Structures are given as C-alpha cells and as structure tokens.
N, C-alpha and C positions, 0 to 999 in steps of 0.2 A: 533407349531408356528402359530400365528394368521395372519390376513390380515395386510399387510403393510400400516401404516397410516402416516409414517414420513420418508422422504428420506434425509439422512444426508451426507454431504460431508466434506472431508478434504479440505484444501485450497491449499497449495503449492503442486504441483505434480498432482493435479486433476483439479482444476479450474484455477490455476495460475502457469505458468512456472517460475521456480526459478533456481538460480545457485546451483550447487551441490558440490562445493569444494571451498577452499580458492583461489586456482589458478584462477578458473572461476570468482570469485568475484573480484579479483584484475584486471583481464582483463576488466570486465564490468565497473570498476571504473577508468580505464585508468592508473592503477598503475602496477609496475613490481612485480614479485614474488621474494622476497628478502630472502637471507640467507636460514635458515632451515624452513622457514614459511610454506612450503608445506609438510613437513615431517609428518609422522603419530604421532610421539610423540608430536609435536606442535599442531596437530589437536586435540589430546586428551585434551590438555590444553584449547583450545577454546571450545570444547564440554562441559567441566565441567562448564565453565563460562556461556555458552549459556543456559545450563539447569537451572541455577540459575535465569538468566534474564527472560527466558520464563515461569518461574513459579512465577514471580512477586517479586523475592527476591532482586532486585537491580534496581536503576534508569538507564536511558539511559546514563547519564554522567558517572556513576560508571561502567557501562558495557564497554564503549569505553575506559576509563582509565585502567580498569582491563585487557582488551584484549591487550592494548599497553604494559603494564607491563609484561603480560604473554609471549609476543613475544620479550621481552628484548629490547624494544624501537625501534625495526626495523620499526614499523609503529607508527605514532603519533595517539593520540585519534581522531583527525579530519580525518586522513586517514582511520582509522577503521570505522568511521561513514560513509565515502564515500563507502567503500566496502560493509558495511551492507545495505546501501540504494540501491546499485546496485544489491543486491541479488535477488530482485523482478524484473522479466523481462517483462512478458506480459501475458495476459489471453489467455488460449487455445481457439482456434477458435471453435465456436459452443456451448461452455458451457453456455454462457449467454442466448442463446435461449432455451437450454434445461431447465435451471432453471426457466425462465419466463413461459414456458409452464407447468412445474410442479406446479408452484404457482397458475396457473389458474384451476387446477383440483380440483373439489369439493370433500371435505372430505380428502384431502391429504395435509400434511404440509411439509415444507422443513427446513433443519437445517445445521449448520456448527459446526464442532468440530476440532479445529486446535491447534497444538503446535506453538505458535507465541509469539510476544512481543509487547510492547507499540509502538515502532517505526514503525513496519510493520503494525500493526493493524490500525494505523492512515491513512495508505495509501489507505484505502477503500474510503476515502473522498479526494477531491481535495486539493493539497498543496497550502496554501495561497500565497506562494511565487512563485508558478509555477515551482519550481526547478526540481521536480521529477514527473513522471506520477502517476496517481492514478488508482486503479483497483476496479471499483464499483460493479461488479457482486455479490461478497459475501455479500455485504450490502443489497441485495434484498432477501436473505434467511430469513425466519421468526425467527427461533431460532438460535442465533449466540452466540457460547460459545468458549472460548479460554483458553489455559493453564495459561497465565499470569493473567487472571481474576479469574480463579478457584483455582489457587495455586497448581495444580497438572498437570501431563502431560502424554500423551500416551508414551509407551504402558502400563503404570500402570492401573490396573482395576478401581482405584478410580475415574478417570476422566470420564469414561464411566458411572459409577453409578451416579455420580453427574449430568451429562448431562441428564440421564434418569429421575432423580428426578425432575429436573427443567422443563423438557418439559412435564412431566406427562404421559409418554408412557411406556407400558410394553416392555420388551426386544424384543419379537417376532413381535412387530409392527414397528420396526426400520430397515431400509436398509441403510447400511453405505458403503461409497466408500473412499478408502485410497490407497496411492501408496507405503506403506511400509508393508511388510509381517508380521512383529511383531505386528503392530497395528491391522491388520485384525485378527490375531490369538487371540488377547485379546478380540476383539469385539465378535468373534464367541464363545469364552469361556464364555462370559457374556450372551450368548443367542441371540445376534443380528444376523440378516442377514448381511453379509459383503462380499464385493467383492474387490479384488486387481486390481488396475488400473496401467497400464504401462505408466509411465510419459513420455517415449520417443516416444509414438505413439499418435494417435488421441484419446484424452480422451473422447470427446463427443460421438463418435461412440461406444466406449466401454461401457460407461454409458447407452446409449440407449439399447444396446444389453442385458445388465443385467436387466434393467427395464422391458423389454419384458419378459425375462425368469422368473422373479419373479412375473409376472402377475400384475405389477403396471400400465403398459400401454399395449395396444394391437393394432391389425390391421396393423402391419408392419410399425409403425411410424418411420420416418427417419428425419435427420436434416432439410430437406427442408420444412417439414410440419409446420403449424402454431399453431396447438393445439394437445393435447394428448386426447385419449379416455381411459376410464377405461374398462377393459375386460367386455364383455357382452352388450356393448352399441354401437357396430359397426354399 
C-alpha cells in the first residue's frame, strides 16, 4: 500500500450522531412507539424501503407514504417525515476541527462516503424555514459522495469502486473511517486502509489516533492543536 493521500469519512456515526432505532427516532420527534412498530419484523419492512430510498429509487414523498403503508397506517406520512428528520441529532464534538485541520495539510485530500438520502443530505445546509438544525461539517470535505447520488450503497463493493474512480485515487492511497464492521470489511477487501469507529465514544479522538498510527499526521497531535504536521516535518 502506498502513502495515504485521501482521508475519507462515513457521515452518520463518525461525524454526525444519529438515532439508531425507530424507538429512538420516535422519541426524538416527540411521538410514541405504537403497536408493533418497534418489532424486528417491522424494522425489516422499513430497512427494505430505506435501501430503495438511499439508493435514489424513490422520492421523499414516496418514501414517507411507503413507510406509512408498511406500518399499516400506525404513522401518517407526515409523522414518518418528522421521525426521519429527528434521526439526525448533532455533530460529534471535535470532528469539525479535525476535518478543518486535515483540509489544511498540503498534499492531503478529504472525502465523504455515506449511505444517506435526499432529505438528510440537504441538512448539510441551513433549513430555509429554520425548522431543523443543519450540520455543516461534512460540507467542508472535498470529495462528497453518497449512496442516493451514486445509485449503490455500502457494504456493496460497487460504491467503493465508484468513489475511487471519481476521486482518482488508488485503493492504497485512501484511509476510510466508518462505524459499521461490514463497511470496513468491504473497504479492506478493496485494498483501502480502513478503521472502525465506535459511535458511542469520542469519535474525534479515535480518528486522531488512527491518523497518527497510519502516519498521516505526527508529533502527538491532539484535539487542542490548531494544525497537523505530516511525518518528518516536526
């Protein structure tokens, strides 16, 4: 493997804290958990629809309506929209600073590879109505690619190959961070450097540790520092 030239991040679970279950989403939206909606069988129904939505196969309106139908009308399409909006919580502390410092390193690029959808993707910009918070850090990454735009999703190998083609980097030049083991496994299988992030802990510190271990930055850089140094220039 060659020198790392591009540091790529997943969005949810690495940069952005998200809800992890329908029950959590309902709580965030101020709605109750109704009927069988939290059961595994109904979660499977939602996952199937979500995969179509996050690979660009349906509109937002179709998704909200489809989810309502899949849950046998327990939630209206508007209530589904509210739960979906509440899925995004807040950016992990310190990640914005890490990304800004990486962007300032000469000869190093940054990227995003996320399974997401049109509604969530738009939240990288301010909401014109101010109804929901926005999360701008991912928008500062140079190469931003997402499942709903590429028409394929992690952990399938196609999305990794398409990302690599679009950024013009060899597999060994990419270091990738994700919070799901299956996504890391595929990335490594494609020849990428890849590290699993624990979404329940301080993600910025984990990322910094891996950056140092892979030789992307050196000199014991920690979140309080304002710049990174490449190895050999301490």
